[in-house]
N, C-alpha and C positions, 0 to 999 in steps of 0.2 A: 844475387840475381838482380838484374836491372828492371826497374818499374818502367813498363811501356809507355804509361801516362807521362813520364818525366823526360821521355827522349824529345828532342827538338826537330821532330819531323813535321812536314805539313800536315800529314794525316798520321795517327798513331797506327800501330799493328793492331788493328782490331781483334783478330784471331789469339793475340798473345795477352789481351786484357783479361783479368779476372777479378771478381768482386772484391778479392782481398787486396788488390792493388790501389783501390780507391782512397780509402782512408789514410794510408800512409802517404800517398802522393799529395793530398789536399794539406795534410799537416806538415809536410816537408815545404810545401810551396807558401803556405802562410807563415812557417818560421823564417824562411828565406824573405819574404817580402818584409816582415817585422824588422829583420836585421839590416836590409837595404835602406828601409824608411829611417831608422835610427842612424844609420851611416850619413844618409843625405841631409838629415837635419842637424847632426853634429858637425858637419864639414864647416869650413870656414868660408866657403864659397857664398857668393852672393845668390840669394834664392830668385833666380830668373826662371822664365819658362824651361829653358835648356837644361838648367841645373836641377829644377825641381820637378815640374810636370812631366817631362819627357821620360826621366827615370820611373816616376809612378805609373806612366802609361805602359811601359815596358813590363813593368811587374804586373799590372792588371790584365795585360794581353796574355802573359804565360798562365796566370790563374785560371783566366777565362777558356783559354784553350784546353786545360785539363778538365774544367766543370763542363764545358760543352759536350764532350764524349763521355761524361759519366752520369749526367742528368737523364731522367726519363723524358722521352718524347711527349709531346702533348697528346698524341694518340693513345700512348701507354697510360697517362694519367685520366683519360677518359673512360678506358676500360676498366680501371679499378672502382669505378662508381657504381 
C-alpha cells in the first residue's frame, strides 16, 4: 500500500492519511535524506551552491512537506493545555 504522505502531489490526499502513515513516512524520508547527503558528499564534484546546497534544499522541501501535514496546528496545541 502506498503511503499518501510520500506522494509528490501539491496537497496530500488528506482523507487517505492515517496515524500509522506518519512514522514510516518520516523514517523513510530521513533515511533517503541521509543516503542522498552521503552521496553528495562522496561525489567528486566541486562543492558549489548547485552541487551541494540545491540538493539539500530539495531534501529539506520533501521532509518539510510531510511534516507540515502531520504536525498539530497551533490551535490544537493550545487546546491540550
